[in-house]
N, C-alpha and C positions, 0 to 999 in steps of 0.2 A: 504494499500499499504506500509505503513511503517513497518507493521508486516512481509510483505513478504520480504522486504529487510533485516530486522533482522534476519529472518529465513535463507536467503541465506548467510548472513555473517557467521552464525553458522555452516551451512552445507557444505560451500565451502571448498576445501582442503587447509590446512594451508601451508604457505611458508614463509621463511625468506626473499626471494627476492620480492621486490615490484612489478616488472613487472609480475612475475609468480603469485602472489597473486591476482593481478588485473585481469589477464587472467582467473584464477579460479573463481573469483567473476562474471565476465561478463558471463562465461559459465554457471554457476549455475543459475544466474538471468535470462538469456535467456531461459534456459530449464524450470524455474519455471513459467515464464510469458507465454511461449508456452503452457504449461499443463494447466494453468488456463484459457486461452483464449479458447483453443481447447475443453474444457469441455462444453462450451456454444454454440459450432457450431454444426450444423447438419453434418451428416456423409459426404454428398457430398461436403460440404464446407471445410471440414478438409484437403483434399488433396490439394485444392487451397491455402489454408492458409500455409500449410507445404512447398508447392513450393515457395510461396513468401518469406517466412522466410529464407528458404535454399538460395535462389538467393541473397537475401539481405546480408546475411552473407558472401557469396562467392564474391559478388561485393565489399563489404567493405574490404576483405582480398586481393583483386586485382587478384583472380583466374578467375573471369569473367570480361573481358573488356568491354568497352563501345561499341566497334564495334560488338563484339558478342551479347551483349545485345540488341542493335538496330537491328541487324539481326533477333534475335528471335521474338522481338516485331513487326517489320515492314516487314520482309521478305527480300529477296534479292532485290537489285536494278534492274530495267529493264536493259536488254542487248541491246547494240547498234547493228546495222546490221552487222558491221565489227566483233563484238564478236560472233554473231550468226553464221556467216560463218565458223569460227573455231571450233565450238563445234560439238561433234559427234551427230548423230541422236538420237532423243528422243525415248527410248524404250517403253514408256507408254504415248502416247499423250493424252489419253482420261483422264488419272488420273493426269498428270502433264502437265500444259500448260506452254508455254514459253512466257514471256513478251518481246516486242520489242518497240523502240521509235517510 
């Protein structure tokens, strides 16, 4: 692991600004760790691993909020009868069901 970080320090783009240098190091280390782990995964698992890494990076950056993340994980909350009355008719009832309280 120490060798990996030393290699990342050597390979990362140099900068005089500390924040920029740290961002370059984080980017390089992330890519190197991703590559090393992906080598040991089955092809079917690489897509899931890539998704989890991409989502984690975007969540830390604030691009994906907690509400969006919960919606992806759990789906939409059930609709109340009042909300169902205001909605247009479901065009594909066999494929998409409507949940109600």
